[in-house]
N, C-alpha and C positions, 0 to 999 in steps of 0.2 A: 301811134306814135312817131313825133319827129323831130324833127333838129330844127332851130329857125338853121337862117344860111348864118349867122353870126359864129353860130357853137356849132353848127359844123366847116364850116371855114375851119376855127381854132382849134378840130379832132384832125381836122386834114394837115394843121402847119405841125400838131404837136409828131404826128407821124412822120413827117419830112424829120426836125428836128433830129428824133431817134434813131434814125434810117444814118443822117450823118453823122452823131456824134458814133457810132455801132463802126460805119465803116471810121473814125477817125483812131476808135482805138482797133480795129484792123492794123490799121497800119500801124500806129505805135510796136502793136505786136509783134511784125512783120519785120519790123526795123530794126536794124544791126544795129543803133544807137541805141546809145543809154539817155534816156528822158527823166528830170529832174519833173517836182508838178508842177513850177513856174513854167516851163513848156509844153507841160499836156493841157494846162488847161490853157493858154496860150494859141495851140494844136483846135482844142474843140470852141472856144470862140471863132475861133477864122472860119470853123467850118463850118458853122452856127448865122456868120455875119455872107457867108456866098449864097446861101437862100435867096432865095425873092419870094419871101412873105406880103402879102397885102394884106392890108388892114379892113375889115369888114366891120361895117358900120350897122346897129338894131336896127330897121324899119319901123318905125310907132304905126307907124296908118297899116301895115301888112294886114290882110287879113288870110288866114289859113285854119282849114278847116280840120275838125281833129283837135286831138291832143301836141302839143308842141313845148318841149324842154328845151327851157333859158335859160 
């Protein structure tokens, strides 16, 4: 079983987002300044915006041997 390029890209993108959010959480925990909910979400949004995540479109005419999960 394999994943199509579109789904494999989404799995990679999700991993990138989770790493960025974990790093932002670590920065908040190590910070001496207290943040309210709005500031915390703003930091999380900025962390995700800084990522370069391409959008992959599935190819309808692609032929793949074996089972492909989409």
